C-alpha positions as CSV (number, residue, x, y, z in Angstrom):
1,M,-267.3,-169.7,143.4
2,E,-267.2,-167.0,145.6
3,S,-265.2,-167.3,149.0
4,Q,-266.7,-164.7,150.9
5,V,-270.4,-165.0,151.8
6,R,-273.1,-162.9,153.9
7,V,-276.2,-164.6,155.7
8,R,-278.9,-163.3,157.6
9,V,-279.6,-166.4,160.3
10,V,-283.1,-166.1,162.4
11,I,-283.2,-168.7,164.9
12,S,-286.1,-169.4,166.9
13,G,-287.2,-171.8,170.1
14,R,-285.6,-171.3,173.3
15,V,-282.8,-168.9,172.2
16,Q,-282.9,-166.1,174.6
17,G,-281.9,-166.2,178.1
18,V,-279.5,-169.3,177.3
19,L,-276.3,-167.3,176.3
20,F,-277.0,-167.9,172.5
21,R,-275.6,-164.7,171.5
22,Q,-272.7,-164.4,173.4
23,S,-271.8,-168.1,172.4
24,A,-272.7,-167.2,168.7
25,R,-269.6,-164.7,169.2
26,A,-267.3,-167.3,170.7
27,K,-268.1,-169.6,167.8
28,A,-267.8,-166.6,165.4
29,L,-264.5,-165.7,166.4
30,E,-263.2,-169.4,166.5
31,L,-264.1,-169.5,163.0
32,G,-263.0,-166.0,161.9
33,V,-266.7,-164.9,161.2
34,L,-267.5,-161.4,161.6
35,G,-271.1,-159.6,162.0
36,W,-273.5,-159.3,164.8
37,A,-276.2,-160.8,167.0
38,H,-279.1,-159.3,168.6
39,N,-282.5,-160.6,170.2
40,L,-285.7,-159.7,168.2
41,L,-288.9,-158.9,170.0
42,D,-290.7,-162.3,169.0
43,G,-288.1,-164.2,171.2
44,S,-285.8,-165.2,168.5
45,V,-282.5,-164.3,167.7
46,E,-281.2,-162.6,164.5
47,I,-277.4,-162.8,163.1
48,V,-275.8,-161.6,160.3
49,V,-272.4,-162.7,159.3
50,E,-269.6,-162.4,156.8
51,G,-266.7,-164.7,156.2
52,E,-265.2,-167.5,154.0
53,K,-268.1,-170.0,152.5
54,E,-266.8,-172.8,154.3
55,N,-266.6,-170.9,158.0
56,I,-270.1,-169.7,157.3
57,E,-271.6,-173.0,156.6
58,K,-269.7,-174.4,160.1
59,F,-271.5,-171.3,161.5
60,I,-274.6,-172.2,160.3
61,E,-274.4,-175.8,161.5
62,W,-273.6,-174.6,164.9
63,C,-276.6,-172.4,164.9
64,K,-278.8,-175.2,164.3
65,K,-278.0,-176.5,167.9
66,G,-276.3,-173.5,169.9
67,P,-275.4,-173.7,173.5
68,S,-276.3,-176.4,175.7
69,F,-279.4,-174.6,177.6
70,A,-280.9,-173.8,173.9
71,K,-283.7,-175.7,172.3
72,V,-283.4,-174.5,168.6
73,E,-286.9,-175.3,166.8
74,N,-286.2,-173.4,163.4
75,V,-283.0,-172.0,161.7
76,E,-284.2,-169.3,158.5
77,V,-280.8,-168.8,156.3
78,Q,-281.1,-166.1,153.7
79,Y,-278.0,-165.4,151.7
80,Q,-277.0,-161.8,151.0
81,E,-274.4,-159.8,149.1
82,Y,-271.1,-159.8,150.8
83,K,-269.9,-156.2,152.1
84,G,-266.9,-156.5,154.2
85,E,-268.1,-154.1,156.3
86,W,-267.3,-155.5,160.0
87,K,-263.9,-156.0,161.8
88,D,-265.4,-158.0,164.9
89,F,-268.7,-159.8,165.9
90,D,-270.8,-157.7,168.2
91,V,-273.4,-158.9,170.6
92,R,-276.6,-156.4,170.7
93,E,-279.4,-156.4,173.0
94,F,-282.2,-155.8,170.6
95,G,-283.1,-155.3,166.8
96,F,-285.8,-153.5,165.5
């Protein structure tokens, strides 16, 4: 069983303008998860993270609720090949 995993998560609903990315960074750092988050033009937030499988699963569960002012309507999760390429969790403005 793999202990290190990578996932791409796209969260839709009221997730921009509610500190979702910054809250995701705080949660990721708490869990020891590395990667990045950015807004998409369609109003959703995209997050790509890597870390221990158990912590990634906890992070995904957090994404289903998000910060208090968010209203998450949908969470898409796509597992990808682990690369181990980050040393932090970055908050980016927009991804294209």
